[in-house]
Every structure is written in C-alpha cells, then in structure tokens.
N, C-alpha and C positions, 0 to 999 in steps of 0.2 A: 637386609635380605641376603641369604646365603645361596649361592648357586652351586649345584653339584655337577661335575663333569663325569658322566658314566660312560665307560668304553670310549673315551676320547682323550687325546693328550691335551695338556694345558697349552693354550696359545702363548706364543712368545710375545715379548714387548713390541718387537718390530711388526708382527702380524696385527696386533691390536692397534698400533699407531697407523698402519696402512688402511685399516678399516674405518678409522675415524676421520672420514673426509666430509666434514660438515658443510663446507662451502658448496660442494656438488649437490648435496641434499637440499640446501636452501635455494639454490638456483632452480632446481627442478620442482619445487613446491609452488603450486598456484597461489597467487596472491588474491584473496577474496576480500572485497570491501564489505564490511559488515555494517548493518544498520542497528547494531546493538549498543550504540553509544547512548549514554544518558542524555547527552545534549540533543540528540535527535528526538527522543521521546519527550523531553521537556519542551521542545519547540512545538511538537505536535499537540501536546496537552494545552500549552498556552494558546496556540492559535485556535484550537477547538473551543476553548472557553471564551475567547474573544468573539468568535463567530456566534456562539450561543447567546452571549450578552447583547450583541447587535440585533439578533433575530428577535429576542424577547422585548427589547426596547423598541 
C-alpha cells in the first residue's frame, strides 16, 4: 500500500518513533473475555447431547 502525503511534510524518524507507543495502547485497551473458544462450544454440544440421550432413555 502506498500512502501519499499531500500538503504535508514527511514525518521524521524521531517523530514516527515517538508515536509508536504500543505499550500505552495495550494498557488502555479493555480486555474482554470471549466465549468464542472452540472448547466452549464443544463442551456445550457434548453436554446437550448427553442430556438429550438421558432424556430419551
């Protein structure tokens, strides 16, 4: 991807390095626990099949 700077001066290496503060970004991002794990859905599927078999028998 090519970025064009129109009517702007090109940033210096120091300016780019100062803006790349990834530690601060990672600290400020909320950590959300997701239930999108395949283990979660596998356990739900297994338990629902187990319950259905006990209800049928």
